[in-house]
C-alpha positions in Angstrom: -1.1 -23.0 -31.9 -4.5 -21.7 -30.7 -5.9 -18.3 -30.6 -8.4 -17.6 -27.9 -10.4 -14.4 -27.8 -12.6 -12.9 -25.1 -14.8 -10.0 -25.8 -15.7 -8.4 -22.5 -17.8 -5.5 -21.6 -14.8 -3.0 -21.9 -12.0 -4.7 -23.9 -11.2 -7.5 -26.1 -8.4 -9.9 -24.7 -6.6 -12.5 -26.8 -4.2 -15.3 -26.0 -1.9 -17.4 -28.1 -1.4 -20.8 -26.8 1.1 -23.5 -27.8 -0.7 -26.6 -26.7 -1.4 -25.9 -22.9 1.1 -23.1 -22.6 0.1 -19.4 -22.8 2.9 -17.7 -24.7 1.4 -14.2 -25.5 -1.5 -12.1 -24.6 -3.0 -8.9 -26.2 -5.6 -6.4 -25.2 -7.5 -4.5 -27.9 -10.3 -1.9 -27.8 -11.6 -3.4 -31.0 -10.6 -6.1 -33.6 -10.0 -5.2 -37.2 -8.7 -7.1 -40.2 -5.1 -5.7 -39.6 -5.2 -7.1 -36.0 -5.8 -10.7 -37.3 -3.3 -10.2 -40.1 -0.6 -9.2 -37.7 -1.4 -12.3 -35.5 -1.4 -14.7 -38.4 1.9 -13.2 -39.6 3.6 -13.7 -36.2 2.0 -17.0 -35.1 1.2 -20.2 -37.0 -2.5 -20.4 -35.7 -4.3 -23.8 -36.3 -7.5 -23.1 -34.5 -9.6 -20.3 -32.8 -12.1 -19.9 -30.2 -14.1 -16.7 -29.7 -16.2 -15.7 -26.6 -18.3 -12.6 -26.2 -20.5 -11.2 -23.5 -21.9 -8.7 -25.9 -25.7 -9.0 -27.1 -24.8 -8.1 -30.6 -21.7 -10.2 -31.6 -22.3 -11.9 -34.9 -20.3 -9.3 -36.9 -17.4 -9.7 -34.4 -17.4 -13.4 -34.6 -17.8 -13.4 -38.4 -14.3 -11.8 -38.7 -12.6 -14.7 -37.1 -14.6 -17.3 -39.0 -13.5 -15.8 -42.3 -9.9 -16.0 -41.2 -9.7 -19.5 -39.6 -11.0 -22.7 -40.9 -11.2 -24.1 -37.4 -13.0 -21.5 -35.5 -15.5 -22.1 -32.6 -17.9 -19.7 -31.0 -18.5 -20.4 -27.4 -22.2 -20.6 -26.6 -24.7 -22.6 -24.5 -24.5 -25.5 -27.2 -20.7 -25.7 -27.3 -19.4 -29.1 -25.9 -17.5 -28.5 -22.7 -15.4 -30.7 -20.4 -17.7 -30.2 -17.3 -21.2 -30.9 -16.4 -23.2 -27.7 -16.7 -26.1 -27.9 -14.3 -27.1 -24.2 -14.6 -30.8 -24.0 -15.1 -30.7 -21.5 -17.9 -27.5 -22.3 -19.8 -28.6 -19.9 -22.7 -28.3 -17.0 -20.3 -25.0 -17.9 -18.7 -22.2 -15.5 -19.5 -19.5 -17.1 -21.5 -16.8 -15.6 -19.5 -18.2 -17.2 -16.3 -18.2 -20.5 -17.9 -14.7 -20.2 -19.4 -13.3 -19.0 -16.0 -14.6 -21.9 -14.2 -13.1 -24.4 -16.8 -9.8 -22.5 -16.6 -9.7 -23.0 -12.7 -10.8 -26.7 -13.1 -7.9 -27.1 -15.7 -5.3 -25.6 -13.2 -6.6 -27.4 -10.2 -8.7 -30.5 -11.2 -10.6 -32.8 -8.9 -11.1 -29.9 -6.4 -14.1 -28.0 -5.0 -13.6 -24.5 -6.5 -15.0 -21.0 -6.1 -14.2 -18.7 -9.1 -14.4 -15.1 -8.6 -14.2 -12.8 -11.7 -13.8 -9.1 -10.7 -14.6 -7.0 -13.7 -17.4 -4.6 -14.6 -19.6 -7.0 -12.6 -18.2 -9.5 -10.0 -19.2 -13.0 -10.6 -19.0 -15.9 -8.0 -19.3 -19.4 -9.4 -18.8 -22.9 -8.0 -17.8 -26.1 -9.5 -17.4 -29.2 -7.4 -14.6 -31.9 -7.4 -16.8 -34.0 -9.6 -16.7 -31.3 -12.3 -20.4 -30.3 -11.7 -20.9 -26.6 -12.4 -23.9 -25.3 -10.4 -23.9 -21.6 -11.1 -23.2 -18.7 -8.7 -23.9 -15.1 -8.0 -23.6 -11.8 -9.8 -22.8 -8.4 -8.1 -21.9 -5.0 -9.1 -18.1 -4.3 -9.7 -16.2 -1.7 -7.9 -16.5 1.0 -10.6 -20.3 0.4 -10.8 -20.5 1.0 -7.0 -18.6 4.2 -7.2 -20.6 5.5 -10.1 -23.9 4.5 -8.5 -23.0 6.4 -5.3 -22.4 9.5 -7.4 -25.4 9.1 -9.8 -28.0 8.3 -7.1 -27.1 10.8 -4.5 -27.0 14.6 -4.6 -23.7 15.3 -2.8 -21.5 12.2 -3.0 -18.7 12.9 -5.6 -17.4 10.4 -8.2 -14.2 9.1 -6.8 -11.2 8.1 -8.9 -10.3 4.5 -8.1 -6.9 3.7 -6.5 -5.5 0.7 -4.7 -4.6 2.2 -1.4 -7.3 3.5 1.0 -7.6 3.9 4.8 -9.8 1.6 6.7 -12.1 3.0 7.9 -12.3 6.2 5.8 -11.1 9.4 7.4 -13.0 11.9 5.0 -15.8 11.7 2.4 -13.5 10.6 -0.4 -11.7 7.9 1.6 -15.1 6.8 3.1 -16.5 6.1 -0.4 -13.4 4.5 -1.7 -12.9 2.4 1.4 -16.5 1.4 1.4 -16.4 0.2 -2.1 -13.1 -1.7 -1.8 -13.6 -3.3 1.6 -17.3 -4.0 1.0 -16.0 -6.2 -1.9 -13.2 -7.6 0.3 -15.7 -8.6 3.1 -18.0 -9.9 0.4 -15.4 -12.2 -1.1 -14.2 -13.5 2.4 -18.0 -14.1 3.2 -18.6 -16.2 0.2 -15.4 -18.3 0.8 -16.3 -18.7 4.5 -19.9 -19.8 3.8 -18.9 -22.3 1.1 -16.1 -23.7 3.3 -18.9 -24.9 5.8 -20.0 -27.5 3.3 -16.8 -27.8 1.3 -13.9 -27.6 3.7 -11.3 -28.3 1.0 -12.5 -25.4 -1.2 -9.9 -23.6 -3.3 -10.6 -20.1 -4.6 -9.4 -18.5 -7.8 -9.6 -14.8 -8.3 -9.5 -13.2 -11.8 -10.5 -10.1 -13.7 -9.3 -6.6 -14.3 -9.9 -5.4 -10.8 -8.2 -8.3 -8.8 -5.2 -6.2 -7.5 -7.6 -4.0 -5.4 -8.6 -7.0 -3.3 -6.1 -9.9 -3.4 -3.8 -8.6 -0.7 -6.6 -7.5 1.6 -8.4 -10.9 1.8 -8.2 -13.0 5.0 -8.7 -16.2 3.0 -5.9 -17.7 0.8 -6.7 -17.4 -2.9 -5.1 -18.1 -6.2 -4.8 -15.0 -8.4 -4.8 -15.7 -12.2 -5.5 -12.8 -14.5 -5.7 -15.1 -17.5 -8.2 -17.6 -16.2 -10.7 -17.0 -18.9 -8.2 -17.5 -21.7 -6.9 -20.7 -20.1 -10.6 -22.0 -20.0 -11.2 -21.0 -23.5 -8.1 -22.9 -24.7 -9.3 -25.9 -22.8 -12.8 -25.8 -24.4 -11.1 -25.5 -27.9 -8.8 -28.4 -27.2 -11.8 -30.5 -26.0 -13.8 -29.7 -29.3 -10.8 -30.1 -31.7 -10.2 -33.6 -30.0 -13.9 -34.4 -30.7 
């Protein structure tokens, strides 16, 4: 069994895999020794991979290295099963790379757009020949709502909810609809633009905010909330095989 750990900007998500099958997921605000003890007690974990988007992460990763003999830290020098053509691989977010590899694992030999809607929204592209080129980074939905409140005098901070009228019918719904549908049109725009050159493009949507958008899009997408974990498991398998 493999343990895959993704430390994001907000939470830590972990997945237990039996070979290729994801059998359990967990979300933690932080990881302590008791957390790992409980995981090791319930699952016969053979290997571990840890990914973090935090700038200060060595203490976090050292916890896992002390507990597991086979423990890989995902960084720009880690061997991966795709061709990374990103010009500055040392600055590439681990979650972006793992999500792309997760999508490629689920749908190989396909041109793929991978959208991760979290604190930030990332748009990444990998072609059918497994060449990862990079993508774009935009503000996530909560960042947009907070920015409207922080940088204006009179716009309130709106609580996020899934349903909103389009167009907005008052200030509250105008802000909420502007944020949600702005992202919906943004996603459809990326898909439509890439389909001009890659007509067989498939799109994967992942991240903590996907349910705000997936049913509002005009284009067909694959929604997979565990895409990063699936990618981490594939990277771990690739390195253990080495």
